[in-house]
N, CA, C and O of each residue as an XYZ file, in Angstrom:
528
protein
N       0.992     -1.223      0.166
C      -0.068     -0.098     -0.015
C       0.943      1.195     -0.043
O       2.093      1.164      0.395
N       0.350      2.269     -0.600
C       1.068      3.639     -0.604
C       1.167      4.128      0.789
O       0.263      4.003      1.615
N       2.443      4.757      1.035
C       2.677      5.273      2.249
C       2.173      6.964      2.139
O       2.368      7.663      1.145
N       1.615      7.335      3.170
C       1.002      8.690      3.156
C       1.711      9.542      4.186
O       2.006      9.020      5.262
N       2.027     10.878      3.936
C       2.641     11.617      4.978
C       1.638     11.842      6.095
O       0.417     11.815      5.940
N       2.374     12.102      7.414
C       1.548     12.323      8.351
C       0.804     13.542      8.368
O      -0.301     13.596      8.908
N       1.361     14.564      7.789
C       0.600     15.715      7.611
C      -0.328     15.714      6.314
O       0.095     15.453      5.188
N      -1.585     16.024      6.604
C      -2.777     16.098      5.578
C      -2.720     17.355      4.841
O      -1.771     18.136      4.907
N      -3.900     17.543      4.049
C      -4.029     18.722      3.406
C      -5.215     19.545      4.129
O      -6.112     19.085      4.836
N      -4.984     20.853      3.768
C      -6.149     21.701      4.260
C      -7.420     21.441      3.818
O      -7.577     20.588      2.945
N      -8.448     22.098      4.324
C      -9.759     21.889      3.912
C      -9.982     22.801      2.485
O     -10.670     22.409      1.543
N      -9.443     23.759      2.517
C      -9.392     24.828      1.447
C      -8.827     24.150      0.178
O      -9.378     24.251     -0.918
N      -7.740     23.481      0.389
C      -6.966     22.841     -0.913
C      -7.733     21.679     -1.141
O      -7.803     21.347     -2.324
N      -8.343     20.954     -0.303
C      -9.202     19.701     -0.421
C     -10.319     20.106     -1.411
O     -10.535     19.471     -2.443
N     -10.997     21.175     -1.045
C     -12.164     21.780     -1.927
C     -11.517     22.035     -3.241
O     -12.078     21.484     -4.188
N     -10.611     22.647     -3.476
C     -10.094     23.098     -4.760
C      -9.701     21.718     -5.547
O      -9.755     21.711     -6.777
N      -9.382     20.778     -4.963
C      -8.858     19.553     -5.668
C     -10.174     18.646     -5.999
O     -10.286     17.927     -6.992
N     -11.124     18.818     -4.994
C     -12.480     18.071     -5.529
C     -13.146     18.865     -6.880
O     -13.647     18.304     -7.855
N     -13.029     20.121     -6.692
C     -13.571     20.947     -7.897
C     -12.790     20.675     -9.225
O     -13.334     20.561    -10.324
N     -11.568     20.592     -9.008
C     -10.769     20.263    -10.266
C     -10.994     18.929    -10.784
O     -11.113     18.666    -11.980
N     -11.052     18.024     -9.744
C     -11.187     16.625    -10.132
C     -12.642     16.488    -10.985
O     -12.736     15.912    -12.069
N     -13.661     17.085    -10.324
C     -14.926     17.192    -10.950
C     -14.947     17.755    -12.313
O     -15.505     17.176    -13.245
N     -14.335     18.888    -12.425
C     -14.410     19.541    -13.793
C     -13.667     18.676    -14.915
O     -14.022     18.725    -16.093
N     -12.570     17.849    -14.446
C     -11.813     16.930    -15.319
C     -12.664     15.864    -15.685
O     -12.608     15.406    -16.826
N     -13.456     15.415    -14.829
C     -14.240     14.210    -15.111
C     -15.431     14.534    -16.000
O     -15.848     13.698    -16.802
N     -15.942     15.641    -15.881
C     -16.995     16.219    -16.737
C     -16.489     16.319    -18.163
O     -17.227     16.202    -19.141
N     -15.146     16.548    -18.224
C     -14.545     16.737    -19.631
C     -14.529     15.290    -20.558
O     -14.403     15.277    -21.782
N     -14.664     14.249    -19.815
C     -14.438     13.013    -20.313
C     -15.679     12.567    -21.046
O     -16.767     12.531    -20.470
N     -15.525     12.223    -22.324
C     -16.640     11.844    -23.277
C     -16.563     10.358    -23.734
O     -17.586      9.731    -24.011
N     -15.493      9.892    -23.795
C     -15.235      8.399    -24.233
C     -14.506      7.486    -23.311
O     -14.024      7.940    -22.274
N     -14.407      6.370    -23.587
C     -13.644      5.408    -22.668
C     -12.124      5.417    -22.921
O     -11.320      4.943    -22.117
N     -11.784      5.985    -24.088
C     -10.366      6.326    -24.278
C      -9.832      7.536    -23.597
O      -8.658      7.617    -23.235
N     -10.833      8.598    -23.406
C     -10.576      9.468    -22.641
C     -10.471      9.290    -21.218
O      -9.699      9.985    -20.558
N     -11.322      8.253    -20.616
C     -11.214      7.814    -19.273
C      -9.844      7.187    -19.068
O      -9.191      7.428    -18.053
N      -9.443      6.443    -19.958
C      -8.155      5.584    -19.819
C      -7.091      6.510    -19.734
O      -6.190      6.230    -18.944
N      -7.002      7.670    -20.457
C      -6.062      8.687    -20.539
C      -6.019      9.195    -19.099
O      -4.993      9.151    -18.419
N      -7.040      9.618    -18.724
C      -7.241     10.369    -17.438
C      -6.698      9.621    -16.207
O      -6.010     10.121    -15.317
N      -7.162      8.197    -16.306
C      -6.637      7.325    -15.205
C      -5.212      7.168    -15.140
O      -4.616      7.063    -14.068
N      -4.550      7.146    -16.472
C      -3.130      6.800    -16.655
C      -2.183      8.074    -16.127
O      -1.025      8.001    -15.716
N      -3.048      9.300    -16.265
C      -2.138     10.369    -15.782
C      -2.356     10.536    -14.175
O      -1.706     11.384    -13.564
N      -3.219      9.763    -13.572
C      -3.427      9.899    -12.081
C      -2.891      8.690    -11.309
O      -2.346      8.844    -10.216
N      -3.037      7.539    -11.853
C      -2.716      6.467    -11.196
C      -1.707      5.443    -12.024
O      -1.688      5.354    -13.251
N      -0.855      4.670    -11.090
C       0.116      3.924    -11.702
C      -0.705      2.593    -12.332
O      -1.921      2.545    -12.151
N      -0.069      1.574    -13.031
C      -0.774      0.578    -13.665
C      -1.341     -0.372    -12.506
O      -2.383     -1.008    -12.660
N      -0.623     -0.417    -11.407
C      -1.120     -1.304    -10.268
C      -2.169     -0.713     -9.501
O      -3.021     -1.440     -8.989
N      -2.202      0.550     -9.362
C      -3.209      1.372     -8.839
C      -4.525      1.352     -9.577
O      -5.640      1.287     -9.060
N      -4.247      1.415    -10.802
C      -5.590      1.164    -11.738
C      -6.126     -0.103    -11.720
O      -7.354     -0.181    -11.733
N      -5.291     -1.393    -11.684
C      -5.784     -2.477    -11.469
C      -6.537     -2.683    -10.135
O      -7.616     -3.274    -10.139
N      -5.999     -2.214     -9.010
C      -6.554     -2.098     -7.773
C      -7.916     -1.484     -7.821
O      -8.839     -2.141     -7.341
N      -8.152     -0.351     -8.319
C      -9.416      0.447     -8.433
C     -10.288     -0.309     -9.339
O     -11.468     -0.331     -8.988
N      -9.997     -0.928    -10.412
C     -10.894     -1.638    -11.407
C     -11.460     -2.809    -10.541
O     -12.658     -3.085    -10.597
N     -10.654     -3.449     -9.796
C     -11.110     -4.620     -9.122
C     -12.040     -4.225     -7.884
O     -12.980     -4.956     -7.572
N     -11.799     -3.245     -7.302
C     -12.778     -2.642     -6.316
C     -13.888     -2.134     -6.748
O     -14.837     -2.099     -5.965
N     -14.045     -1.601     -8.138
C     -15.168     -1.278     -8.842
C     -15.983     -2.513     -9.001
O     -17.135     -2.599     -8.577
N     -15.221     -3.668     -9.755
C     -15.851     -4.724     -9.977
C     -16.440     -5.549     -8.629
O     -17.525     -6.118     -8.753
N     -15.857     -5.601     -7.578
C     -16.328     -6.014     -6.282
C     -17.628     -5.341     -6.033
O     -18.647     -6.014     -5.871
N     -17.642     -3.890     -5.990
C     -18.797     -3.259     -5.716
C     -19.967     -3.679     -6.847
O     -21.129     -3.746     -6.447
N     -19.724     -3.909     -7.993
C     -20.713     -4.170     -9.009
C     -21.159     -5.592     -8.658
O     -22.362     -5.788     -8.490
N     -20.205     -6.692     -8.524
C     -20.768     -8.055     -8.013
C     -21.561     -8.150     -6.791
O     -22.384     -9.053     -6.638
N     -21.307     -7.112     -5.787
C     -21.903     -7.362     -4.718
C     -23.421     -6.773     -4.830
O     -24.379     -7.284     -4.250
N     -23.488     -5.668     -5.631
C     -24.890     -5.059     -6.122
C     -25.686     -6.291     -6.853
O     -26.909     -6.416     -6.789
N     -24.941     -7.052     -7.453
C     -25.695     -8.284     -8.136
C     -25.859     -9.409     -7.305
O     -26.303    -10.449     -7.792
N     -25.505     -9.325     -5.908
C     -25.696    -10.417     -4.914
C     -25.008    -11.632     -5.432
O     -25.561    -12.727     -5.334
N     -23.816    -11.500     -5.987
C     -22.982    -12.674     -6.135
C     -22.313    -13.165     -4.928
O     -21.939    -12.275     -4.165
N     -22.078    -14.356     -4.581
C     -21.400    -14.868     -3.465
C     -19.820    -14.570     -3.552
O     -19.114    -14.513     -4.559
N     -19.469    -14.393     -2.175
C     -18.283    -13.949     -1.786
C     -17.098    -14.844     -2.599
O     -16.134    -14.359     -3.192
N     -17.403    -16.169     -2.477
C     -16.697    -17.312     -3.012
C     -16.482    -17.088     -4.566
O     -15.398    -17.353     -5.084
N     -17.547    -16.594     -5.287
C     -17.428    -16.453     -6.719
C     -16.676    -15.187     -7.050
O     -15.971    -15.059     -8.051
N     -16.877    -14.281     -6.150
C     -16.201    -12.884     -6.652
C     -14.633    -13.238     -6.337
O     -13.755    -12.844     -7.104
N     -14.337    -13.988     -5.190
C     -12.925    -14.340     -4.930
C     -12.171    -14.968     -6.196
O     -11.030    -14.695     -6.568
N     -13.124    -15.927     -6.805
C     -12.489    -16.706     -7.921
C     -12.342    -15.911     -9.168
O     -11.351    -16.082     -9.878
N     -13.277    -15.043     -9.483
C     -13.195    -14.235    -10.663
C     -12.216    -13.357    -10.502
O     -11.361    -13.320    -11.386
N     -12.116    -12.561     -9.498
C     -11.232    -11.296     -9.487
C      -9.911    -11.604     -8.824
O      -8.999    -10.778     -8.859
N      -9.765    -12.929     -8.140
C      -8.447    -13.054     -7.431
C      -8.234    -12.236     -6.412
O      -7.105    -11.762     -6.282
N      -9.254    -11.907     -5.497
C      -8.988    -11.033     -4.406
C      -9.301    -11.806     -3.063
O      -9.884    -12.890     -3.026
N      -8.862    -11.144     -2.023
C      -9.036    -11.914     -0.616
C     -10.334    -11.456      0.021
O     -10.888    -10.406     -0.304
N     -10.786    -12.276      0.927
C     -12.073    -11.960      1.658
C     -11.935    -10.607      2.311
O     -12.883     -9.827      2.395
N     -10.719    -10.350      2.774
C     -10.571     -8.890      3.540
C     -10.752     -7.860      2.481
O     -11.251     -6.805      2.873
N     -10.499     -7.934      1.432
C     -10.695     -7.045      0.310
C     -12.163     -6.766     -0.103
O     -12.622     -5.656     -0.371
N     -12.769     -7.841     -0.112
C     -14.409     -7.861     -0.310
C     -14.958     -7.130      0.853
O     -15.724     -6.195      0.621
N     -14.680     -7.420      2.013
C     -15.125     -7.017      3.277
C     -14.821     -5.440      3.353
O     -15.640     -4.752      3.964
N     -13.876     -4.917      2.865
C     -13.244     -3.666      3.052
C     -14.187     -2.868      2.001
O     -14.673     -1.795      2.358
N     -14.434     -3.354      0.782
C     -15.281     -2.682     -0.198
C     -16.793     -2.724      0.335
O     -17.580     -1.800      0.124
N     -17.090     -3.768      0.975
C     -18.439     -4.051      1.316
C     -18.832     -2.968      2.375
O     -19.960     -2.479      2.319
N     -17.969     -2.587      3.313
C     -18.240     -1.743      4.467
C     -18.065     -0.228      3.862
O     -18.304      0.721      4.610
N     -17.659     -0.007      2.546
C     -17.542      1.087      2.089
C     -16.213      1.932      2.263
O     -16.156      3.161      2.309
N     -15.225      1.100      2.347
C     -13.771      1.671      2.535
C     -13.627      2.634      3.525
O     -12.882      3.602      3.379
N     -14.363      2.412      4.634
C     -14.057      3.052      5.860
C     -13.847      2.053      7.028
O     -14.232      0.890      6.899
N     -13.275      2.459      8.109
C     -13.051      1.506      9.328
C     -14.252      1.585     10.025
O     -14.399      2.356     10.973
N     -15.219      0.753      9.571
C     -16.382      0.523     10.542
C     -16.111     -0.599     11.572
O     -15.242     -1.434     11.321
N     -16.780     -0.649     12.656
C     -16.625     -1.883     13.472
C     -17.041     -3.050     12.766
O     -18.099     -2.983     12.139
N     -16.331     -4.191     12.764
C     -16.620     -5.403     12.078
C     -17.061     -6.458     13.156
O     -16.873     -6.248     14.355
N     -17.605     -7.502     12.722
C     -18.135     -8.535     13.457
C     -16.759     -9.103     14.165
O     -15.713     -9.171     13.519
N     -16.838     -9.471     15.427
C     -15.830    -10.156     16.228
C     -15.464    -11.567     15.517
O     -16.361    -12.361     15.231
N     -14.289    -11.801     15.284
C     -13.903    -13.136     14.588
C     -13.712    -14.191     15.615
O     -13.578    -13.939     16.812
N     -13.705    -15.422     15.084
C     -13.596    -16.705     15.895
C     -12.191    -16.424     16.630
O     -12.163    -16.681     17.834
N     -11.309    -16.044     16.174
C      -9.936    -15.899     16.760
C      -9.998    -14.875     17.876
O      -9.400    -15.127     18.923
N     -10.665    -13.752     17.743
C     -10.679    -12.767     18.661
C     -11.595    -13.361     19.839
O     -11.249    -13.100     20.992
N     -12.616    -14.059     19.647
C     -13.256    -14.724     20.813
C     -12.423    -15.681     21.578
O     -12.551    -15.820     22.795
N     -11.557    -16.349     20.852
C     -10.780    -17.319     21.529
C      -9.643    -16.504     22.518
O      -9.350    -16.907     23.643
N      -9.118    -15.405     21.947
C      -7.990    -14.662     22.678
C      -8.699    -14.016     23.752
O      -8.074    -14.049     24.811
N      -9.940    -13.374     23.803
C     -10.790    -12.918     24.727
C     -10.922    -13.950     25.909
O     -10.737    -13.652     27.089
N     -11.287    -15.283     25.417
C     -11.573    -16.368     26.441
C     -10.055    -16.668     27.054
O     -10.039    -16.887     28.265
N      -9.083    -16.694     26.524
C      -7.789    -16.912     27.049
C      -7.566    -16.086     28.036
O      -7.234    -16.546     29.128
N      -7.719    -14.588     27.823
C      -7.356    -13.478     28.636
C      -8.285    -13.568     29.802
O      -7.781    -13.341     30.902
N      -9.380    -13.821     29.757
C     -10.192    -14.019     30.904
C      -9.755    -15.271     31.795
O      -9.799    -15.168     33.021
N      -9.385    -16.304     31.260
C      -8.762    -17.538     32.016
C      -7.480    -16.908     32.759
O      -7.241    -17.193     33.933
N      -6.687    -16.056     32.027
C      -5.411    -15.544     32.689
C      -5.767    -14.727     34.049
O      -5.241    -14.909     35.147
N      -6.690    -13.868     33.754
C      -7.054    -12.938     34.836
C      -7.642    -13.755     36.200
O      -7.578    -13.400     37.377
N      -8.183    -14.866     35.667
C      -8.768    -15.951     36.741
C      -7.554    -16.597     37.423
O      -7.479    -16.836     38.629
N      -6.719    -16.820     36.605
C      -5.417    -17.547     37.021
C      -4.682    -16.562     38.068
O      -4.204    -16.985     39.121
N      -4.641    -15.297     37.704
C      -3.975    -14.360     38.599
C      -4.441    -14.109     39.956
O      -3.714    -13.894     40.926
N      -5.864    -14.158     39.943
C      -6.599    -14.070     41.270
C      -6.332    -15.105     42.085
O      -6.160    -14.862     43.280
N      -6.252    -16.367     41.633
C      -6.086    -17.776     42.510
C      -4.689    -17.743     42.834
O      -4.444    -18.138     43.973
N      -3.583    -17.335     42.060
C      -2.411    -17.412     42.328
C      -1.548    -16.034     42.357
O      -1.023    -15.623     41.323
N      -1.432    -15.369     43.539
C      -0.919    -14.056     43.625
C       0.414    -13.941     43.381
O       0.893    -12.832     43.142
N       1.207    -15.106     43.411
C       2.875    -15.187     43.323
C       3.022    -15.433     41.784
O       2.206    -16.057     41.106
N       4.170    -14.860     41.329
C       4.577    -14.838     39.936
C       5.020    -16.462     39.664
O       5.348    -17.211     40.584
N       4.980    -16.785     38.528
C       5.383    -18.299     38.108
C       6.943    -18.094     38.154
O       7.479    -17.027     37.857
N       7.613    -19.218     38.553
C       9.072    -19.090     38.713
C       9.781    -19.315     37.282
O      10.897    -18.819     37.129
N       9.225    -19.993     36.293
C       9.652    -20.327     35.028
C       8.886    -19.820     33.913
O       7.768    -19.423     34.243
N       9.171    -19.718     32.676
C       8.363    -19.659     31.564
C       7.736    -18.349     31.391
O       8.019    -17.448     32.180
N       6.838    -18.140     30.347
C       6.324    -16.929     30.121
C       5.479    -16.228     31.120
O       4.560    -16.871     31.628
N       5.656    -15.090     31.439
C       4.737    -14.402     32.451
C       5.507    -14.389     33.845
O       4.948    -14.057     34.890
N       6.844    -14.782     33.765
C       7.482    -14.938     35.194
C       7.899    -13.351     35.588
O       8.120    -13.093     36.772
N       7.978    -12.536     34.798
C       8.243    -11.119     35.189
C       6.974    -10.213     35.130
O       7.018     -9.021     35.432
N       5.846    -10.849     34.724
C       4.516     -9.909     34.738
C       4.153     -9.260     35.875
O       3.448     -8.254     35.800
N       4.608     -9.776     37.132
C       4.283     -9.093     38.211
C       4.789     -7.743     38.484
O       4.296     -7.019     39.349
N       5.769     -7.417     37.743
C       6.408     -6.233     37.792
C       5.465     -5.112     37.184
O       5.595     -3.967     37.616
N       4.569     -5.367     36.252
C       3.652     -4.517     35.559
C       2.763     -3.814     36.841
O       2.329     -2.680     36.639
N       2.565     -4.281     37.779
C       1.824     -3.747     38.988
C       2.484     -2.502     39.629
O       1.860     -1.713     40.338
N       3.801     -2.389     39.322
C       4.496     -1.284     40.151
C       4.719     -0.110     39.188
O       5.262      0.920     39.586
């Protein structure tokens, strides 16, 4: 993925850029014009990624199964979920792995309450220092 600088852009510049982008898109009349426009903005890899995301959105609208979309486009389930959520970091369902980890953590806390002394070997032998 492309690295982004920590410092963003101002709202004023963002508005200018959106207006400029909209005016450029309005000028496009043919598919060749769209290809030229995309080539000026994106690398070939970014174009492929963009087109696959568009296709995922199209297939999801057609109610295709995730398995079929993965096979057709050669994308991961995570990518499909990312597009399905609208490319924003919305809270997702708790996975089975997260449930198992939460269960283990609750067991560890129960273990601590029964045994107040640190273990003498292995993992966690220095964990008692976290209390200080």
